[in-house]
C-alpha positions as CSV (number, residue, x, y, z in Angstrom):
1,M,96.0,116.0,122.4
2,V,94.3,113.9,119.7
3,K,97.7,112.7,118.4
4,N,98.8,111.7,121.9
5,A,95.5,109.8,122.5
6,M,96.0,108.0,119.2
7,D,99.5,107.1,120.2
8,S,98.4,105.9,123.5
9,S,95.6,103.8,122.0
10,L,98.0,102.3,119.5
11,G,100.5,101.4,122.2
12,V,97.8,99.8,124.4
13,S,96.3,97.9,121.5
14,L,99.8,96.5,120.5
15,T,100.5,95.5,124.1
16,V,97.2,93.7,124.5
17,S,97.5,91.9,121.2
18,A,101.1,90.8,122.0
19,V,100.3,89.6,125.6
20,C,97.1,87.8,124.4
21,C,98.5,86.4,121.1
22,P,97.5,82.7,120.7
23,V,100.4,82.1,118.4
24,E,103.8,81.1,119.7
25,A,106.9,82.7,118.2
26,G,108.8,79.5,117.5
27,E,112.5,79.4,116.8
28,D,112.6,79.6,113.0
29,P,112.3,82.9,111.0
30,A,109.0,81.8,109.4
31,G,107.5,81.0,112.8
32,I,108.6,84.4,114.2
33,A,107.1,86.2,111.1
34,R,103.8,84.4,111.7
35,Y,103.9,85.4,115.3
36,V,104.5,89.0,114.6
37,Q,101.8,88.9,112.0
38,A,99.4,87.5,114.5
39,V,100.2,90.3,116.9
40,L,99.7,93.0,114.3
41,E,96.5,91.8,112.6
42,P,94.0,92.3,115.5
43,V,95.3,95.9,115.7
44,F,95.2,96.8,112.0
45,H,92.7,94.5,110.3
46,P,89.6,96.3,111.8
47,A,90.8,99.5,110.3
48,G,91.1,97.8,106.9
49,I,94.9,97.8,106.9
50,A,96.5,94.7,105.4
51,V,99.5,93.4,107.2
52,E,102.4,91.5,105.6
53,V,105.2,90.2,107.7
54,A,108.1,88.3,106.0
55,P,111.4,87.1,107.4
56,L,114.6,88.5,105.9
57,A,117.4,86.1,105.0
58,Y,120.1,86.6,107.7
59,Q,122.9,84.6,109.3
60,P,121.6,82.3,112.2
61,C,122.0,84.2,115.6
62,G,119.9,85.5,118.4
63,K,118.0,88.1,116.4
64,V,115.8,87.6,113.4
65,P,115.1,90.5,110.9
66,V,111.5,90.7,109.7
67,I,110.0,93.1,107.2
68,I,106.6,94.6,108.1
69,T,104.5,96.2,105.4
70,L,101.1,97.8,106.0
71,D,98.9,98.0,102.9
72,G,101.8,97.3,100.7
73,Q,103.6,100.6,101.6
74,D,106.6,101.8,103.6
75,P,108.2,98.5,104.6
76,R,109.8,98.6,108.0
77,L,112.6,96.4,109.5
78,L,112.0,94.8,112.9
79,W,114.8,93.0,114.7
80,Y,113.1,90.3,116.7
81,Y,115.2,88.9,119.5
82,K,114.4,85.3,120.3
83,G,112.7,85.1,123.6
84,M,111.6,88.7,123.4
85,P,108.9,89.5,126.0
86,A,105.5,90.6,124.6
87,E,105.8,94.0,126.3
88,A,109.2,94.6,124.6
89,L,107.8,93.5,121.3
90,S,104.8,95.8,121.5
91,E,107.1,98.7,122.4
92,E,109.3,98.0,119.4
93,L,106.3,97.8,117.1
94,F,104.9,101.0,118.4
95,W,108.0,103.0,117.8
96,L,108.5,101.3,114.4
97,L,105.0,102.0,113.1
98,F,103.4,104.9,114.9
99,D,104.6,107.6,112.5
100,L,103.2,106.0,109.3
101,P,100.5,108.3,107.9
102,L,98.5,105.2,107.1
103,V,98.4,104.3,110.9
104,A,97.8,107.8,112.1
105,D,94.9,108.3,109.7
106,R,93.0,105.0,110.1
107,V,93.8,103.4,113.4
108,P,91.0,104.6,115.8
109,A,92.0,106.5,119.0
């Protein structure tokens, strides 16, 4: 039950952060990385988890790969689709990050 509550809390936190994010995604990979970082920081910073988001070099197309690292551990690859709705981004981020021990241990339920 506690694990499900934490998962639910993380999902809600990511959705609220994505919907209310004051930063626009932009069209270039660096702008998209800034946007994803701006979505993640309000969720993880209060728990003392450092967030790093960096674009990955890739051919220009409708999707942009970004590497997300929390506290310098376990980098994860997110494929951001240009024009991705906030709700879709939050769901992708949830499934990408929810199983990290760092997240399960330190993000409050």
